[in-house]
N, C-alpha and C positions, 0 to 999 in steps of 0.2 A: 504493500500500500504506500503510494507516494506521499510526500509531505503536504502537497497541496490538497489532496483528498482528505488527509487527516485533519488539516486546518479547517476545511469546509464542514466536515462532520462535527468538529468541535464547536464551531460557530453556530451550527444548526442546533446542537444540543443546548447551548447557552440561550439561544433565542427561544427555544421551546420551553426551557425552564422559566425564563422571564415571563413568557406568555401565560404559563400555568400559574405563576405567582400573582400576576395581575388578575387573572380570572378568579383566583381564590379570595380576592378582597371582598369584604362585606360592605355593601353599598346601602347607605341611608338616603332616602329622598325626603328632605325636610322642607316643609312649606309653612311660612308664617307671614303675618301682616306686618311687614316692615315699613309700610307707608299707609296712609288713609286713616279713617276713624278708629280702627282697632289696633293701631300701631303701639299704643300704650301697653298693650298686652303682648303684641307680636315681637317687639324688640327685646323684652326680657326673656321671652321664649327662646330666641336665638342665643342670647347670652348664656342661658342655662345649659343648652345642649352643647355649646362650644366648651363650657367648663367641664362637662362630663367627658367629652372627647379628649380634651387635654389631659385629663386625669387617667383615662383609660383608652389610649389610641389603638390598642389591639384587643380583640375579643376572641378568645379561644384560639390564639395563635394566628389570627387573621387581621391584617391591617384594615381599619375602618375608613371608608371614603364617605364624607359628608357633602352632599350636594344641596345647596340652599337656594330656594326660589321665593320671591316676594309675590304674594297674591293681591297686594294693594287693597286689602280689606274687601275684596270682591269675590263672592262665591263662585261665579262663572270662571274667573281666573284661577281660583283654587283648584277647580275640577280640571281645567286645561293643564295646569302645572302637574297635577297628579298623573294625568294620562301621559304627558311627555316623559316624566321621570321613570315610569314603568316601561313604556314602549320603546323609548329612545335610549335612556340612560341605563336601563336594565337594573333598577334598584331592587333590593331584596325586601325592603320594608319602607313604608311611608310613616312619617311622623308629622302631625299638624292638624289643624291650624288654629288661629287665635280666636275666631268667632264661631258660634254654633252653626249659623247657616253655611259657612265655608267648610266646617268639619263634616257636616252632613253631606255636602257635595262631594268631598273627597271620599267619604265612606261608600258612596254609590259607585265611584270609579274603582275603589279597592275591591268591592264585591264583583264587579264586572270583569276585572282583570286578574282576579284571584291573587291579590297581594295583601299581606297583613298591614293593617293600619293601627298604630298606637296614637290615640288622640289625647292631647293634653287638655282638651276642652270637652265638656259634657256632650255626649252623643247618645241619643235614645233611638235605637232602631230595633224593631221587633223581628223575631224569627230569622229565617234564612238570609234576609236582606242585610242583616248585621253580622253575619257569621265571620267576616274577616276583620271586624273592628273591635278593639277594646279601648277603654279610656282610663288614664291614671287620675283623672279628676274625680272627686267625690260626686256621687249622684245628687242632683239638686234636691230631691225629696229628703235625703239624709241631712244635707246641710241646712235646709230651710227648717226642718223639724227641730234642729238644735236652737235656732233663733226663736222659733215659736215657743219653745220650752222656756226661754228667758222671758218672753212677753208674758206668759202665764204667771211666772213667778213674780213678775213686776206688777201684776194686777191689771194688765191690759184687757179690755173687754171688746173694743172695736179697733179695727185697723184698716187703713186705706192703702190701696196698691197703686203704684205708678211704675211703669217699666217700658222697655223697648217694644216697638211694634213689629217684632220679629220672633223667630223661634226661641231665642233666649227669654224674651219677655213672656211668651206662652208657657215655657217650662217653669219659670219662676212663679207665675200666677197660679198655675195648676198645683204646684207643690204647696204654695201658701194656702190655697183653698182646702186642700186635704188635711194639712196639719192644723190649721186654724179651727176647722170643724171639730176635729177630735179633741181640741183643747177648750172648746166652748167659746171661741173668739169669733166675732162677726166681721166679715170683710165688707166694708161699706162703699168701696169705690174701686173701679178698674180703669185707670187712665193710662194712655199710651203715648209715646212719642218716638220719632225716628232718631237713629244715632247721629244723624247729621243736623238735626234741629238746633237752633241757637237759643230758643226760649221755650219754657213750659209754663209760662205765667197763667195761661188759660186753664190748663189742667190742674194746677195747684190751687187756683181760686175755687174750683169745684170741690177739691179735697178739703180745703179749710172750711168750706161751708158745711161739710158733714160733721165737723168737730170730732174727729176720731181721736182716740187715746194715743194712737201711734200711726206712723206711716212706714210702709215697707217698700223699698225700691228694688225692682227686678231689672237690673242693668249691669254695666261693667265699664271699666276703663275711665278715661277722662270725661266722656259724655255722661257718665254716671253721676257727676257732681251737680248737674243742672237742677234736679228736683230739690236737693238740699239747699242750694243757693236761693231758689225761689221760695222755699218754705221759710227760710230765715228772713227774706225780704218781706214776707207777709206776717212776720212776727209769730210764727207757729211755735208753741212751747211744749208740744207733746213729745213723746219718745220717737226716736228715729232708728230704723233698722235697714239692713241691706244684705246683699249677697257677697260671696267670697270673690266675685269678679271686681271688687272695688279696691283690693289691696295692692296698690301700686303708688309710687312716689308722685306721679303726675296728678292722680286723683286727690291725694292729700294736699298737694300744693294749690290746686284750683279750688278745692272745697274750703280750705282755710277754716275760719271760725265757725262756718255754717255746719260743719260735720263734727263738732265737739260733742262727745257723748254717744256718737254713732256706734251701734253694735252690729257686728257681722260675723258669720261663721268663717272658720279658717282651718287649713291643715296645721298640724302641730309645728311645722317648720318655722312659722312666723315668730313663734315665741319659744323656740327651742331652748334658749338659755334659761327660761322660766320653768321648764319641765323637770320633774324629778330624775335623778340619775338612773333609776330603775326602769325608766321608759326607753325601750329599744330604739324608738324613733329619734331620740335625742342624739345618739351617737352618729347616725347617718346624716341627720340634719346639720350637725356641726362640721362633719366632713364635707358636706355640700358647701357650706359657707366658706370653708378654707379653699376649696377648689375654685369657687366662684371668684373669690378675692384674688387668687393667683392668676386666673385667666383674664379677669376684667379690671384689675387694679383698684377695686373698691368692694366693700361689703354689699350684699344684696339688700334692697329696701322694699322688695315686693314678694308676693307669694306665687308668682307665675314662672319665674326662671326655674324654680325647683320642680315644677310639673314636668318640664322637658328633661331635667336631670333624672327624675324618676322613670320617664319613658326610656331613657338610655339604660338605666339599671335593669329595667324589665327586659329590654332587648338583649342585653349582655347575658342575663341569667338564662333566657330561652335559647340563645345561640349556642351556649355551652352544652345544651342538651339536644342540639339539632345535628343530624347526620346529613351528609351530602355536600354537593358543590354549590356555593353561592352563584347567583346569576342564572339559575335554572328554575322552571316552574315547580319541579319536584322539591327543590330546597325551600321555595316560598311556602309551599303547602306544609312541609315538615316544620318550618319555623312558626307558622300559624298554630299548628297543633301544640308546639311547645309553649307558646305564649298563653294560650287559653287553658293550659293545664298547670300554670304557675300556682304555687301554694306557699303562703306565709313568707312572702318576700318583703323585707322591711325597706321602706323608702322614706322620703322626707314628709310625705303627706299621708302616710298610712302604712298598713301592712297588707299586702295585696294577695288575694286568693281569687283566681278566676275560674269560671265554669263555662263550658262550651256554649251555653244558651244565655249567658249574662255578660253584658258589656262592661260592667263595673266590677272592680276588685276590692273596693274599700268597704269598711264597716265603721261602727261607732268610734273605733280607735283613731280614725282619721279626722275627727271633728273636735274642734274647740271653739269657743266664742270669745272674740276679742273686742275691746272698746277703744275708741279714739280718745286719747288723753293728751292734750297739748301737743299735737302733732306726732304722737307715738301710739302704736297699737299695744295695748296691755291685755294680758290674759284675764278673763272674767272667771273667777273661781266657780 
């Protein structure tokens, strides 16, 4: 065998080895609202997953490739991004996005293209249509029930609702109606507004006229401050409550004095330093804070970045139990099976156990209630 032939064969072997190494990479298609009305949630989501990737750049001996796309807070764009990531980039898993409508749109694509989706946003899809989707966000009924329990203990008898005129608003309202009825609390108003609206003065006038003991807002992000600002302008003195979608720095900045005393549900990560040492979530949450600070140069001030951190933990745990070659339909199916069979995985927002017919993995261990106190969220005992 001449030297030229040996050299060619050697180069071919090296090229083949490189090709196989590239094919073996685990690809994540990450979609978030990095611009538009939901960016206050979407930007922290990206920071959280980049912190997780920096902390764990390899999973089960495979390099992780993270492909990030902005959906501009538009569900149609979110779906288009998901389709591109699966069909063109050949990702093994989808993670995203920041708003419920967008997450629902991605879930439809995930089901059609048989690609697992880990959503950091609440997604409620019944039956086979949701078979490829799980969420690391706590289910709205569980979170809202925690807040309604606080209402009942505080003597609230009537509550008015104001929320987004979209899927998130519907989810929050339906959850409130169910929990309030069980607690003997009457819901006396159902007012809505669009995320892009600049005023809710008319809706708040109707609410104040009802003289409710409390107001519960079903919204999220920076636009979530509007009702509280309007209530303060009208001199409303009742109790105020909201969802876990409000825990971000921009909301606190915009809400200012109008949100003093606001109570919302949260994952334990937000008040990790206030948790007892015996709580297993505390250790993971403090590790997240360290990873986030190392990756982003500052401590986290929101509860959203930790959802995508948990999504990465879930993926890593499942991938370690998945056989096969990434980049193939067989691998995506096996990965999905591993994800939905996850049991007692400790994250920052809870301890996750999934079932094949259940989109959510959280239970009561993933819920605390926090109150705004002079610009800081404090644990409510």
